[in-house]
N, C-alpha and C positions, 0 to 999 in steps of 0.2 A: 409609489411615486418616485422613489430614487431611481428606479430603472427607467422610467419615462424621462427623467432629467438627463440620465446618462445617454439615452438614445438621442435626445435633442442635442446634446453636446457633440455626439459623434456625427450626426447629420450636419450640424453647423460647421464642424471641422472639415468635412468633405466638401461642403459648399464653399468654405474658405479657400480650399485649394483651387476650385474652379474660378472663384472671384479673383484670386491672385494671378492666375494664368491670364485673366483678362485685364490685368494691371489695375484692378480695383483693390480696396483695402481688405482683402479676404482674411489675412492673418489677424487683423484687429477685430474683425467680425467674430471669428472663432474664439478669440480670447475674451471678447465682451460677453458672448453667450456663456462661456465657462465661468466668467466672473459673476454673472447673474445667477447661474446655477449654484455657485458657491454661496452667494448671499442668501438665496432661497433655502438651501440646505442648512445653513447656519441658523436662520430664523426658525425653521421648522423643527430641526433635530438637535440644535445647539452643539453641533460638531461640523467640521468642514467636510465637504465632498472631496476636495483635492487637498493635498498638502500645499502649504504656501510656497514651498520649494518648487513644486511642479508649476504653479502659476507664474512664479518669478522667473523660472527657466524659460517658459514660453514667451514672456514679455521680453526677456533678454535676447532670445533668438529673433523675435520680431524686430527689435531695434537694430540688431546686427543685419538682418535682411534689408531693412530700409537703407542703412549705410552702404551696403554692397550695391544695392540698386542705384542709389544716388551717384555713386562714383564710378560705376562700371563703364558708362559711355565716355566719361572724361578720361578714364584709364585707357580705353581703346583708342581714343584720339591721341593721347600722349604717346602711346606705343607706336602709333603710325607717324610720329614726328610732329605732332601738333604742339602748339603753344598753350599757354594759359587761356588765351583768347578763344582758341578752338575748344578747349575743355568747357569753358563757360557757355559757348554756343551750343555744345552738345547737350548740356544739362537743360538749358532753356528750350532748345529745339525739341528735345525728347518730351518735355512736359506739354508743350504746345501740340506736338504731333500726336501724343496719346489722347489728348482731349479732342482734337479735330478728327482723328481716326475713329473715335468712338461714334461720332455722328455719321460718318460715311458708311462704314461697315460695322454694325453693332458688335459682332463677336471678335473677329480677328483684326478688325480695324484699329483697335487700341494698341495691339502689339506691333502691327505693321507701321501704324502712324508714329509710335514712339521711336522705332528704329529709323524710319525715314526722317523724322523730325530731328533726331540726334545727329544723323549724318549731314542733313542740310544745314542745321545750325552751326556745326563745326566747320563745314565747308565755307559757308558765307562769312563767318567771323574771321577765319584764317585768311580768306581772300581779301576781306575788308582791311586787314592789317597791312596789306600791300607788300609783305615780305615773302609770300609764297605765290607761285604761279598756279594756274588752274589744275594742273596735274598733281602737284603736291597737295593742294587744298582738297582735291577729290580723294586722295589717298587718306588724308586725315579724316574726312567725312566718312569714308568706308570703315575706317577703324572705329569711329564713334558708333556707327550703326551696328557693327558686329558686337561691340561692347554692350550695347543696349539689349541686343538679342540674348547675349550670354546672361545679362542681369535678369531678364525675364525667366530664363530657365533656372538660374540659381535661386531666385526668390520663390519660385514655385517649389523648388526642392526644400527650402526652409519651411514653406507652408505645409508640405507633406510631413516633414518631421514633427512639426507642432501638432498637426492633426493626429498623428499616431500617438504622440505623448498624451494629448487630451482624451482621445478615445479609449486608450488603455487605462488611463488613470480614472476615467469616469466609472469604470466597472471593477476597478481593483479594490 
């Protein structure tokens, strides 16, 4: 039964990578399945399946991945000369775009929608401030979009590291 639990953790960790790539909470899905496997193993065998250090590390990496994702589009906007207003627009636009894009094109729409939304949100709020012209606002929007794409890649990298940790620990 422990082997079956390990296989389920490994499969959920791989699925977590795919879900994260689609900007869904794949990291938390993998950690949740590992936590449930830990609970089951403790109830059945009175010993943990994973060390608490392993699960804690995965949770810490998950939180770090969320922080990186949240601020990457804002950082991209700021690097392109954006203001706080553009950074806020990029975060709000990224969230709206990810949700909207999911309905338009189920697989890649989430990623594309998040990037387009971040860029559009930054552009619109920079322009609404009245201190930047269209060219400057477009540059800020492009920076925000690029930052959002980088965030997707980085978060998928975090998901991959967490998946490896969980899959190896499930059989160690």
